[in-house]
N, C-alpha and C positions, 0 to 999 in steps of 0.2 A: 734591891739585894746588895748586900755588902760584898765587895769583891774579895777582900782579904780581912780575915779576923786578926791577923798579926802583921801589921805593916812592915815589920822587919823582914818578913819573908819576900818582900817585893823584889829583892835582888837575886833570888834563887832562879836559876835557868828553867827548872821544871814549872815553877809558878808562872814565870813570864810566858813560857810556851803555852800553858793551859789557857791563859787569858789573852793571848796575842790577838786573836780574831775579834774579841769583844773590844779590846783597847783600840784597835785600828778602826773599827766601825764607829766607836765613840769619837775618836779624833776626826774622822771624816765628817761626822755629823756636826761637830763644833766648827770645823772649817767652813762647811756649807752654810751653817747658820750665820756666821759672822763674815762670810765671803772672804775669808783669808786664803791666800795661796799657800799650798804646802811648801815647805822649805826646798824640796827637790825641784818644784816648779820655778821658784825664784832663782835657784842656782842655775837652772837651765836657761832662764831668761838672761841672767847676767852673763853667762858663758856666751850665749848667742850674740849679745850686744858688744861685748868686749872683743870677741872674735871679729865681728864686722868692722870695728874701729881699727884694729890692727891690720886687717886685710887691706883696708884703704890707706892707712897712714904709716904703718910700719910692719910690712909683711915678715920681716925677720923675727918679730916677736910672736908670730903665730904658734910656733912650737912650744912657747912658754905659757900659753893660756891656761892649760890644765893645772900646771904647777902653781900659777898665781891664784887660781880659783881655790885650790886646796889650801894654800898657805893663808889666804885671807877669807876662808869660808865663813868665819864669824863676823867679818867686816866687809862683805861684798858691796854694800851701798857706798862705803867710803872708797873702796878700790875703784869702783865704777866712776864715781864723781872725780877722783883724782886723775883718772885716765882721760875723762872728758875735758877737764881743765888743761891738761898737758897738751892735748891736740886741738884745743879751742873748739870743741864740739858742744852743741847744745844737747843736754841729756834727753833721752827718750822720755816722753811724757809718762809712759807706763812705769818707768823706774825713777823718774825725777823726785817724786814725793818720797819714795823709799830712801833715796840717797840723802835728801834734805833732813828727814827725820833721824837717820842714823848719825849724821854729822852733828846735829844739835844735841843729841843725847850723849855724845862722847866727850 
């Protein structure tokens, strides 16, 4: 079934609301199929790891973690890698590949 007969309508709030549930389930199915983490999950992982680094190495920066995450939300792997380098920490294996991939593509 074709979702929209007029693609230009895709930015209309009532159209988005009408198809929100279908789009979310489609997105979930694609993520499950390709075993991709949702962006919110990655954001939470980066937040958790960066917070842990600052807690151990620079507690005065803890209050800035949310601001950093917001500011670099499109470059979280780069942010994480640079923090790891600054404090001479080996990146977490679960995020290391993410960080390497982002740095190589920039």
